[in-house]
C-alpha positions as CSV (number, residue, x, y, z in Angstrom):
1,M,-136.5,-28.3,149.3
2,S,-138.7,-30.8,147.4
3,K,-137.8,-34.5,147.3
4,P,-137.0,-34.5,143.5
5,K,-134.5,-31.7,144.1
6,L,-133.0,-33.6,147.1
7,L,-132.6,-36.7,145.0
8,L,-131.1,-34.8,142.0
9,K,-128.5,-33.2,144.4
10,S,-127.8,-36.6,145.8
11,G,-126.9,-37.8,142.3
12,L,-124.8,-34.7,141.5
13,L,-122.8,-35.1,144.7
14,L,-121.0,-37.9,142.9
15,I,-119.0,-35.2,141.0
16,P,-117.3,-33.7,144.0
17,C,-116.8,-37.2,145.4
18,W,-115.1,-38.3,142.2
19,L,-112.8,-35.2,142.3
20,A,-111.9,-35.8,145.9
21,S,-111.1,-39.4,145.1
22,F,-109.0,-38.3,142.2
23,V,-106.8,-36.3,144.5
24,I,-106.5,-39.1,147.0
25,V,-105.6,-41.9,144.6
26,T,-103.2,-39.9,142.4
27,F,-100.2,-41.8,143.7
28,F,-102.0,-45.0,144.6
29,A,-100.7,-47.2,141.8
30,Q,-97.0,-46.3,142.4
31,L,-97.3,-47.0,146.1
32,Y,-99.2,-50.2,145.6
33,F,-96.4,-51.7,143.6
34,K,-93.9,-50.7,146.3
35,A,-95.8,-51.5,149.5
36,G,-98.3,-54.1,148.3
37,P,-102.0,-54.7,149.1
38,I,-101.9,-52.8,152.4
39,M,-102.1,-49.7,150.2
40,C,-105.5,-50.9,148.9
41,F,-106.9,-50.6,152.4
42,V,-105.1,-47.3,153.2
43,F,-106.2,-45.5,150.0
44,G,-109.5,-47.4,149.8
45,F,-110.7,-46.3,153.2
46,C,-109.5,-42.7,152.6
47,S,-111.1,-42.5,149.1
48,L,-114.4,-44.2,150.0
49,G,-114.4,-42.6,153.4
50,A,-114.2,-39.1,151.9
51,T,-117.0,-40.0,149.5
52,L,-119.2,-41.3,152.3
53,C,-118.4,-38.3,154.5
54,I,-119.7,-36.0,151.8
55,Y,-122.9,-37.9,151.5
56,A,-123.3,-38.3,155.3
57,D,-122.9,-34.6,155.8
58,Y,-125.5,-33.8,153.2
59,C,-128.0,-36.4,154.5
60,L,-127.4,-35.4,158.2
61,K,-128.2,-31.8,157.5
62,T,-131.1,-32.7,155.2
63,G,-132.6,-35.0,157.8
64,G,-132.5,-32.3,160.4
65,K,-134.2,-29.8,158.2
66,M,-136.9,-32.3,157.2
67,N,-138.0,-32.8,160.9
68,T,-138.1,-29.4,162.5
69,K,-140.7,-28.1,165.0
70,S,-142.0,-25.5,162.7
71,M,-142.6,-28.0,159.9
72,R,-144.4,-30.4,162.3
73,I,-146.7,-27.6,163.6
74,Q,-147.6,-26.7,160.0
75,G,-148.3,-30.4,159.3
76,E,-145.8,-30.4,156.4
77,T,-144.0,-33.6,157.4
78,K,-144.8,-37.3,157.7
79,D,-142.7,-39.8,159.5
80,E,-139.9,-40.1,156.9
81,R,-136.9,-41.1,159.0
82,H,-135.9,-43.7,156.5
83,F,-135.9,-41.4,153.4
84,G,-132.1,-41.3,153.6
85,A,-132.1,-44.8,152.1
86,V,-133.9,-43.4,149.0
87,M,-131.3,-40.6,148.8
88,G,-128.5,-43.2,149.0
89,A,-130.2,-45.3,146.3
90,V,-129.6,-42.6,143.8
91,P,-125.8,-42.7,143.7
92,A,-126.0,-46.5,144.3
93,G,-128.2,-46.8,141.2
94,I,-125.9,-44.7,139.1
95,N,-123.0,-47.0,140.2
96,Y,-125.0,-50.1,139.4
97,I,-125.3,-48.8,135.8
98,F,-121.5,-49.0,135.7
99,V,-121.5,-52.5,137.2
100,I,-124.0,-53.7,134.6
101,I,-121.7,-52.3,131.9
102,L,-118.8,-54.2,133.5
103,Y,-120.7,-57.4,133.6
104,L,-121.8,-57.0,130.0
105,S,-118.1,-56.6,129.1
106,K,-117.0,-59.5,131.2
107,F,-119.4,-61.9,129.5
108,G,-118.7,-60.6,126.0
109,I,-122.1,-58.9,125.3
110,I,-120.2,-55.6,125.0
111,K,-117.1,-56.4,122.8
112,A,-115.0,-53.5,124.2
113,D,-113.0,-54.0,127.4
114,M,-114.8,-51.8,129.9
115,F,-112.9,-52.6,133.1
116,G,-110.7,-49.5,132.8
117,V,-113.8,-47.4,132.1
118,Y,-115.5,-48.9,135.2
119,K,-112.5,-48.1,137.4
120,T,-112.3,-44.5,136.1
121,L,-116.1,-43.9,136.6
122,T,-116.0,-45.4,140.1
123,L,-112.6,-43.9,141.2
124,Y,-113.7,-43.8,144.8
125,F,-113.8,-47.7,144.8
126,M,-110.7,-48.1,142.7
127,P,-108.1,-49.0,145.4
128,F,-110.3,-51.9,146.6
129,T,-110.5,-53.3,143.0
130,Y,-106.7,-54.0,143.3
131,L,-107.4,-56.6,145.9
132,F,-108.9,-58.8,143.3
133,A,-107.7,-57.3,140.0
134,P,-104.5,-55.3,140.2
135,N,-103.0,-53.7,137.1
136,T,-100.1,-55.6,135.4
137,L,-96.7,-54.0,135.3
138,I,-95.4,-53.7,131.7
139,Y,-91.6,-53.2,131.3
140,E,-90.8,-51.4,128.0
141,A,-87.7,-51.8,125.9
142,D,-86.5,-48.3,126.6
143,G,-86.5,-49.0,130.3
144,G,-89.8,-47.4,131.1
145,V,-92.5,-49.0,133.1
146,T,-96.3,-48.7,132.5
147,T,-99.3,-50.5,133.9
148,Q,-102.1,-52.2,132.1
149,N,-105.6,-53.2,133.3
150,I,-106.6,-56.8,133.6
151,P,-109.1,-57.5,130.8
152,A,-112.7,-57.5,131.9
153,A,-113.0,-61.1,130.5
154,D,-110.4,-62.3,133.0
155,L,-112.0,-60.8,136.1
156,G,-112.6,-63.4,138.8
157,P,-115.7,-63.9,141.0
158,G,-114.1,-61.9,143.8
159,M,-114.0,-58.7,141.7
160,L,-117.5,-59.2,140.3
161,I,-119.0,-59.7,143.8
162,L,-117.1,-56.7,145.2
163,A,-118.4,-54.5,142.4
164,V,-122.0,-55.5,143.4
165,I,-121.4,-54.9,147.1
166,L,-119.6,-51.5,147.1
167,P,-122.5,-49.3,145.9
168,L,-124.5,-50.5,148.9
169,T,-122.2,-48.3,151.1
170,F,-124.0,-45.3,149.7
171,V,-127.4,-46.6,150.9
172,L,-126.1,-47.5,154.3
173,A,-124.2,-44.2,154.9
174,C,-127.1,-42.0,153.7
175,W,-129.7,-43.9,155.6
176,G,-127.7,-43.8,158.8
177,A,-126.8,-40.1,158.5
178,Y,-130.4,-39.0,157.6
179,Y,-131.8,-41.1,160.4
180,V,-129.5,-39.4,162.9
181,G,-130.4,-35.9,161.6
182,Y,-134.1,-36.6,161.4
183,N,-134.3,-37.8,165.0
184,H,-131.9,-35.0,166.1
185,I,-129.6,-37.6,167.8
186,D,-126.5,-36.1,169.5
187,L,-123.8,-38.6,168.5
188,K,-121.2,-36.8,170.6
189,E,-123.3,-37.2,173.7
190,K,-124.1,-40.8,172.8
191,I,-120.5,-41.7,172.4
192,L,-119.1,-39.7,175.4
193,Y,-121.9,-40.4,177.9
194,G,-123.7,-43.4,176.5
195,G,-126.9,-41.4,176.3
196,K,-126.9,-40.7,180.1
197,S,-127.1,-37.3,181.6
198,K,-123.8,-35.4,181.9
199,N,-124.6,-34.5,185.5
């Protein structure tokens, strides 16, 4: 598969990642208000973990295919063991567009409050956002309870820094998985035997 197609697929993989995260975080808000910030880590690691596993699997298999004996014999490959970082830069770049929109909203350049939109578009990060910017509980007159996003203008530096850091996880996961696949590293053997012979 050509590199442009690989990069296009890398961007499109955000769709199944978002859907997987939607299933995982469905009941996050309710449990957060009952159990507290520990739920941010439980749901955050599950949601982001599922997302990174999808990307790692894709990059691991792609890396293995890009460095095969038949392709080397035909002279079709260069040393591209770090191409996974480029593949990870695609979903990271898409997410940084959302981060820019959030920053523009925070500083009033965009008049609309975009924090809710940001959390919806980056659902796989959403539980971690509650560490610095949890929703506010609203008690209604009829006894009902709803939640409301903190306005983007009120976001603190912790949330703004977190928003910048989180997309980098795509680059790291894709680079690592592609590198392992490209070099045909047997992780199971490395973990179990420390790279030594089984005999």
